[in-house]
N, C-alpha and C positions, 0 to 999 in steps of 0.2 A: 481517716476512714470514718464514715458515719454509719450509724445503725439505721437501716431502712425498714426494719421490722418493728411491729408493735406487739407487745405481749400483754394480754389483759386476763387476769385471773377470773374475772366475771364471765368470760366466754366459756370457761370450763365448768363453772357453777351452773350456768344455764343449760349446757349440754347434759350435765349429770342430773338435772332436775332438782338440785338443791335450792331451797327457798321457795319453790313453787307449790309445795304442799302435795305434789303428785307422787311422792315416794310411797310405795306400797310394801307391806310386810306380810309374810305368810307364817310367821311364828313370833313368839315373844317369851321372855323369861318373867315369871310373876314376881313383882316387887315384894309381895308378902311372904311367899314360901319358896321362892327361887326355882320353881318347877318350870321346865321347858314346855310350852304349849304350842304345838302346831295347829293351825286353823285351816278349815276347808276353803273359806273365802278370804281373799286378801283384805287387809284393812289399812286405813291411812289416817291422817290427821282428823280428829273429831269423832272417830268411830268408837263405839263402846265394845269392850272385850271382857270375857269372863274366864277366870282360871278354871281349868278342868279338874284341878286337884283340890284346892281349898275353897273354891266357889266365890272368891272376891271378884267384884266388878270394877273395871277401870275405864277411864276415858283416855284414849290414845292422843298424845300431843307430839307433833313433829316440829322441831325448831328450824331455823333458817339453814342450819348446817346439815339438816336431814337426820338429826339424832332423835330417837324415839324416847319419850318420857311418858309416865302415867300419872293420872290423878285418880285417887280412889273415890268411888261413888257411894 
């Protein structure tokens, strides 16, 4: 019996938007003070965000797996 189907993980990654930089977020946890910050406008890779509690500013970075990271400005 032979396998007539092809399974490709990349198909699921493309459907989920992973790696395309199109993932948008509507909240984040501040890396400085751990406060949860909901935002009015969604943000994505390369956008700048500010913590509403401690005032620190960060640049949002989204990796190929869609994980959100921050770099302090």
